[in-house]
C-alpha positions as CSV (number, residue, x, y, z in Angstrom):
1,M,-14.7,-20.7,-81.5
2,G,-16.4,-19.8,-77.4
3,A,-19.3,-18.4,-76.7
4,S,-18.2,-14.7,-77.2
5,Q,-17.1,-15.2,-80.9
6,Q,-20.6,-16.2,-81.6
7,S,-22.4,-13.7,-80.5
8,Y,-22.8,-10.0,-80.3
9,R,-24.4,-7.6,-77.5
10,L,-27.2,-5.7,-78.4
11,Y,-28.2,-2.2,-76.1
12,S,-29.9,0.7,-76.2
13,C,-27.7,4.1,-75.5
14,A,-28.4,5.1,-71.8
15,R,-28.7,8.9,-72.9
16,C,-29.7,9.0,-76.3
17,A,-31.5,5.0,-76.9
18,V,-30.0,4.6,-79.9
19,Q,-29.6,1.1,-80.7
20,V,-25.9,-0.2,-80.2
21,R,-24.8,-3.6,-81.9
22,I,-21.3,-4.3,-79.9
23,C,-19.0,-7.4,-80.8
24,S,-17.7,-9.2,-78.0
25,D,-14.3,-8.0,-79.0
26,C,-15.2,-4.3,-78.0
27,D,-17.2,-5.0,-75.7
28,R,-16.1,-3.8,-72.0
29,G,-19.4,-3.5,-70.5
30,N,-20.5,-0.2,-72.6
31,Q,-23.6,1.6,-71.8
32,Y,-23.4,4.7,-74.4
33,C,-23.5,4.9,-77.9
34,T,-20.3,5.9,-80.1
35,G,-21.1,9.4,-80.2
36,D,-20.5,11.9,-77.3
37,C,-22.9,10.4,-75.5
38,A,-19.8,9.2,-73.1
39,Q,-18.2,12.2,-72.9
40,I,-21.6,14.3,-71.9
41,R,-22.3,11.9,-69.3
42,R,-18.6,12.3,-67.7
43,R,-19.0,15.8,-68.2
44,E,-22.1,15.7,-66.1
45,S,-20.9,13.9,-63.3
46,L,-17.4,15.6,-62.6
47,C,-20.3,18.7,-62.6
48,R,-22.5,17.1,-60.2
49,A,-19.0,16.0,-57.9
50,G,-18.0,19.9,-58.1
51,V,-21.5,21.3,-57.0
52,R,-21.2,18.6,-53.7
53,Y,-17.5,19.4,-53.1
54,Q,-18.7,23.0,-53.0
55,L,-21.3,22.4,-50.7
56,S,-18.6,20.6,-48.2
57,F,-17.0,22.4,-45.7
58,R,-13.5,21.6,-47.0
59,G,-14.7,22.9,-50.3
60,A,-16.3,26.0,-49.1
61,S,-13.0,26.8,-47.4
62,M,-11.0,25.8,-50.1
63,H,-12.7,27.9,-52.3
64,A,-12.7,31.2,-50.2
65,A,-9.1,30.7,-50.0
66,R,-8.6,30.6,-53.9
67,Q,-11.0,33.7,-54.1
68,S,-9.1,35.7,-51.7
69,V,-5.9,35.3,-53.5
70,W,-7.5,36.3,-56.5
71,R,-8.5,39.6,-54.9
72,E,-5.3,40.1,-53.4
73,R,-3.8,39.5,-56.8
74,R,-6.8,42.2,-58.6
75,T,-5.7,45.0,-55.6
76,K,-2.0,45.2,-57.5
77,I,-3.2,45.9,-61.2
78,V,-4.0,49.8,-61.2
79,T,-4.4,50.7,-64.6
80,H,-4.9,49.2,-68.0
81,Q,-2.5,49.6,-71.0
82,G,-3.8,51.4,-74.2
83,S,-3.8,50.4,-77.6
84,V,-0.9,51.3,-79.7
85,P,-1.9,54.5,-81.9
86,G,-1.5,53.9,-85.8
87,I,-2.2,49.9,-86.1
88,D,-5.2,49.7,-88.1
89,A,-7.4,46.5,-88.0
90,A,-6.5,43.6,-90.5
91,I,-9.3,42.4,-92.7
92,V,-9.8,39.0,-93.4
93,V,-11.1,37.8,-96.5
94,T,-12.4,34.0,-96.5
95,S,-13.6,32.4,-99.8
96,P,-15.9,29.5,-99.9
97,T,-14.7,26.1,-100.5
98,M,-16.0,23.9,-103.3
99,T,-17.2,20.5,-101.9
100,E,-17.5,17.4,-104.7
101,E,-20.7,15.8,-105.0
102,P,-21.1,12.2,-105.6
103,D,-22.0,11.3,-108.8
104,V,-25.8,10.2,-108.4
105,E,-26.6,8.2,-112.0
106,L,-23.1,5.6,-110.7
107,V,-24.6,5.4,-107.4
108,A,-28.1,4.9,-107.7
109,P,-28.1,1.9,-109.5
110,L,-26.0,0.2,-106.8
111,L,-28.3,1.2,-104.3
112,S,-31.5,0.4,-106.4
113,S,-30.4,-3.4,-106.7
114,P,-33.0,-5.6,-104.5
115,S,-30.4,-7.9,-104.0
116,L,-27.8,-5.6,-103.0
117,R,-30.0,-4.1,-100.5
118,R,-31.1,-7.3,-99.0
119,A,-27.3,-8.7,-98.5
120,M,-26.7,-5.5,-96.8
121,A,-29.7,-6.0,-94.3
122,A,-28.8,-9.0,-93.4
123,V,-24.8,-8.3,-92.3
124,S,-24.9,-6.2,-89.5
125,Y,-21.9,-4.5,-88.0
126,C,-20.4,-4.0,-84.7
127,S,-21.0,0.1,-84.1
128,F,-17.5,0.8,-82.8
129,C,-15.4,-1.0,-84.8
130,W,-17.4,-2.1,-88.1
131,R,-16.9,-6.0,-87.9
132,P,-19.6,-8.3,-89.5
133,L,-21.4,-9.3,-86.6
134,P,-22.4,-13.2,-85.9
135,A,-25.8,-14.3,-86.1
136,F,-26.9,-14.7,-82.7
137,V,-28.1,-11.4,-80.6
138,R,-27.5,-11.1,-76.9
139,S,-29.4,-8.5,-74.3
140,G,-26.6,-8.9,-71.5
141,P,-23.3,-9.7,-70.6
142,L,-21.2,-12.4,-71.5
143,R,-21.3,-14.9,-67.9
144,S,-18.0,-15.8,-66.7
145,G,-16.8,-18.6,-63.8
146,P,-19.2,-21.5,-63.0
């Protein structure tokens, strides 16, 4: 059993600062939590790249050409179609869905058991795959090579 199987990495999400535990099998140099933070940061990065491109000569030229084609297409549209007479708007009625509440009388004794709470607190799980984690924590990546 190597060092990668005996430890896991603990870090804070670079966007929302949530504490993340990740096993070495799931760890690919992650910086973000399991939520939407990675997609949000990716969208922000693409937006910044788009702004930089628009500010370049090539980007501004391409935008001007695209707008010119769009304006040319718009001049061919001279009238709008009217609505068809005699059709009434449809009314859609929604009904609330019933959700079942968990049976608190069955769950409460389990959660109030001190031994169960201690056992659950002693075991930590990977935030990505939910496998139990080993006892040793590292704050940085595993070093490879000599």
